[in-house]
N, C-alpha and C positions, 0 to 999 in steps of 0.2 A: 634436725634432719639435715644431713649434708647433701649437697649437689654431686652429680656424676663426675667422675675424673675429667671427662671431656669438656665441661664447662669451666674448669679453671682457667684455661687460656684466655677466654671471654672476659672474666673477671679481671684478670691482669690487664688486658687492653682498656677496660672500662676504667680502672684506676688510674691508667696513664693518661686517658683522655680527660678524666675529670680534673687531674692535676694540671694539665696543660691549660685548659679552659680557665680554671680558678687563678692560675699563675697570671695568665694574661689579663683578667678581671682585676687581680691584684695591681698590676703594674698601672692600669687606669686609674684605679683608686689612688695609688701612690702619686701619681702625676697630679690629681686633683688636690690631694692634701698639700703637695708642695707648691702647687700653683697658688692655693689659698695663703700659704706661708709667704710666698714671694710678695703677694698684693699686701699683706699686712705689713711686712718689713718695709716695702716702698713708701707706703702711706705714713707710717710711723718715723720715717726719716725726712718727711716734708716739714720744713721749718716755718714756723710763723713768727714773725718778727715784731716785738712790741716796742716802738721807737718813743722815747720820752722827749719832753720839751728840754731846752738848753740849760734851764735854771733848776731843774729838778735835782733835789738834795738825795744824796747816796741812801739816807735812811729811808725815804720815802720808796725808793726803788727796792730796797730790801723788804719792805712791808708788803709791797706788789708782789715780789717773788713768793714771799711766805703765803700770801693769799691765794696766788695761783696755783701753788703747790697742793693747796687743799681742794682744788676742784676736781671733779670726776672725770672731766674731758682731758685733762693734763696728764702727760706720762712723764715729762722732764722738762725742767726750765734751767737756763744758764744766763747769768748777768754779763754782759760786755760793756766795760766803761768806754768812755770817751778816749781815754788813752790807749785801752787795748785795741779799740776800733781804729785808731789812727796807725797802730803798729801793724795789724792785719791787713790794712789797706796798703801799707807799703810793701809788705812781705808779698801779698798775693798780686798787687798790681804793678811792682816794681818802681811806684812813682813817689816822690816825696815832696808833698804840696807846701811844705814848709819853706822850701827855697823861694817859692814864689809869694806865699802869704804870711811868712815870718813864722819864727819857731813858737811863738806865744799863741798864735791862733790855730784853733782846731774846728773846722766846720763840721765835724762828725758828732753824732749824739750817742748817749748812752742808750742801751736797749736790753731787753730780755729775749731770749731765743726760746720758743716753746715747741716742744715735740708733743703732739697730740696722739691719743689712742686711735687707732685705725678707723673705728666706726663713725668718728666725728670728722674724718677727713673727705668730706664732700662740700658741694656748693652750699646746700641750706644750712648745715650745721656749722660751717665756717663763717657764713653771713652773721649767724647768731652770737657766735664767739667774738666776731669783730665789733658787733654792736655792744656786746657786754663789755668789752675792754675799753671802748672809747667812751664810757659812762664816767671813767677817770679823768679828772682835769689834768692831771700830769702826763697823760698820754697824747703824743703828738699825731702818730699814725700807726697802723696796723698793716703791715706788709707780708704778703704770701703769694706765690705764683698761681694765681687764679686760672689762667689759660692751661697751665701744665696739668694743674689738678684736675680740671674739667676733661681734658683729654685722656689723662690717665684714667679716671673713672670710667670714661666711655669706652675705653680699650678692655678695662678689666670687665666690664659689663657683657661686652661682645665675646670675650674669652669665656667667661662664665656660662653663658648660653651654649656657645659651641661645645663645652665640655660636658654640660648637662645633656644636651641632645646625644652626644657620643656615648655618655654613660648609659643612658636609657636603651639605645640601640645595641650596645654590646652586652647589657644585661640580658636583654631579650635573646640575643644569639647565643649567650652562655647557657642559658636555660635550655633553649632548644637543643644545643649540641650535647650537653650533659644527659639530657632526657633521652635523646637518641642513642647515644653511646650505652646508657643503662638498659635500655630496652634491647639492644642489639645483644648485649651480655646475657639477658634473659632469655633470648630465642632458644638457646640451647637446652634450656629447662622446661620448655613447652610440654614435652611428653611427660615428664615427671610430675608437672602440676596436674595435667589432665588424668594421669594414672591415680594420683592421691584423691582427685575429686570422684572418680569412678569407684573407689573403694570405700566411699563414704566420709572422707575427711572434710571438716567445715572450712569455709574461707579464711576464718581467723587461723586455724591450725596450720594450712598451707602456707598462709602469707608469712607467718611468724619466723621460720628459720631464713626467709628470703630477706624480710625486713632486717633481721639481725646482720646478715651478710652486707646489706646496703649501708647499714650504720657504720660497720667496719671500714668498707670500701670508702665511703665518704670521709671517714676520718683519716685514713690513710692518706686519700688523695688531697684532702686540704692540708694535712701536715707537710706533704710534698711540696705542695704549692707555696706554703708559708715559709719553709726552709729556703726554697729557691728565690722567693722574693726578698727574704732577709739578706741572703748572700748577695743579690743584686744590690740592694740599698746600701749594704756594707762597702761593697766595692765602689760604688758611686760616691760615698762619703769619704772614702781613703783617697779617692782620685781627685776629687773636688771638695775640699774641706769646707767651703762656703756653704755647702748644702746643709751643714749642721745647723746653721742658723734658722733653717726653714723646718726642722724636723719637729713634730708635734707628738710626743709619746702617747697621749691618750689617744689621738685620732688614728695613729698607726696601729696601736693595739686594738682598738675596735675594729679596724680594717681586717687585721689578721684573724681574730676571732669571728668576724663576719664571714670570711673566706672558708673557714672550717665548717661553721654552721650551714652556709649555702650548700657546700658540698654534700652534707649530711642530708639536709632536708629534700633537696633535689633527688638524691639517690633513692631515698625512701619512698617518695611520692611517685617517681618513675616506675620503682619496683612493684609497688601497689597497683599502678595502672597496667603494668604488664602482666601480673598475675591475673587480675579481673578480666583483661582481654582474653588470656588463654582459658579461662575457666568458662566464659561464655561461648567459645568457639565449638564447633563440632569437631569431633575426632578426625574425619577426614579431611577437614580444612587445616590441620596442623602439617600437613606433608608439603 
């Protein structure tokens, strides 16, 4: 059963309202996903340097690298020889110690630079990794920026808490706004609902066409919001190409799907609440 002609404009505004709220909710979700991606990138670019004793043979260093590559906490390893360390020192520092110490003397050490998976870049895990590496008698020391990592994790934790609180608040606001928008759209159908009840129609029969309309409105609103968010993210990626490194296709896909499902669910639930409300009201209270 279709609604009266005069109810169509309210459905249009309901779709627009649902689209806008879902779009803003999607933007927040996008920021959360990209914030998570940024945290992961920064952590996985934090270097742990395993420095070897001066007399360590190259084959032993190769064996250590092979062993490290097989560890679950290691993402990537790279060997830096004494000669490479001297060249990098000169290139980065602009100083040549050979002029003071002689060309034959090299005070630097061979090392392996390790990049860890993000979940291991924290105080407790790094401490265990350091102890594990120091079990080898060829390891002179393990170096990583402890203070920077602790401060970085502290800032990330605060940022995550703020985002979580904002997400909860915004979800509540989104649900309330969509609910009010749908109920306002249903207001123009109150007489139709009551008339159907008075001629003997059941609650299920009355609700069915409105639920169908709610599903359609939710789908349309969700798709519009998804398209708008996709356009925004595409524009941002074209403007700032470095954002592509933070893109997580799975999480973005779940976010877009969740936006559509949220739009449909809230629309249907709000529609049912409105129908039930008008069924319980007396005719004189509808005016």
